N, C-alpha and C positions, 0 to 999 in steps of 0.2 A: 285658390291656394297655389302659391308659387313653390317651385322646387329648384334646388341648386345641387350640383355635385361639388362637394367641398374637398379640396386637397390643400392641406395647410402645412406651412413650414414655420417653425418657431425658432427664434434666435435670441440669446441673451446679449444685450447691448451694454457697453460701458457708457458712462455719462457723456464722455467726449464724443463717442460715435453717435449717440442719440442726438446730442446738440448739433452735430454736423448734418445729420439727416434732416432734423427739424428745420434748421436754418436754410438748407438747400431747397427743400420741397414744400414745407408747410408754414414758413414764416408769416405769410399773409392770410392764412386760414383762420377762421373763427373756431376756437376750441368748443367741444361739446362733451357732455358726459352721458354715460349710459350705465344702467345697473342690470346685471344678469342674475336671475333667480333660477337655480337648477332644481328640478323636481324629480322625485323617484318614489317608488313604493317603500313601505317600511322595511321590507326584506330585499330591497335593491334589485328588483326584477329587471328594470331597464339596464342597469349597469351590467348585470349578468348576461344580457343579450348584446353587450357592447353598443348600447344605444344611450341617448341622452334626450331629456326634455327640458326646455328652459322657456322662461318668459323674459323678454328683454324690454326694459322701460327706457325710452329715449324720446325727448321732446314731447312728453305727455302722451305718447302712444305706446301701445302694448302689442308685442308680437310674440306669438308662441312658435317655437321651432322644435320639431322632432328630428333628431339625427339618428340614422340607422346605417349599419355597414352596407357598403356598395362594393361592386367588383373592384373599383379603384376609389379609395377615399371613403367619404361618407355621403349619403344622400340626405339632403335637408328638405323638410316639408315645412313651409312657413305660412302662418295664418295670423291675420290681425285678430286680436281678442280684446275683450273688455274685462277679462279677469285681472284683478289687482292682487298680485301675490302678497302673501303674508307668511312670515316664518311659522313653521309648524302647523300650517293650515292645510286642510284636505280640499281637493278639487274633485267634485263628483263627476262621474262619467257623462252626465247630461250636460255639463258645461264644456266638455271637450268637443272640438270640431269633428265632423264625420271623417 
């Protein structure tokens, strides 16, 4: 299981600024898509603890990430999984990584 310390900065971009950044740094890159599924208990216990759980689907791979508060930013715990998320589906404890 991999861990990362995440410190994130988000910025709203105008279309002109997006196009300038894209053409400067990514013009020759092959685009990809990913889908993120965020998971919580019915009563939002993860959110109440300022945590998040997601499964990211990218290139036919599935990665589960648990994000929890750290001294600075968030600590991410990443684990490859074979759980294929479905809306309104439950994930049993036995399917979760140790």
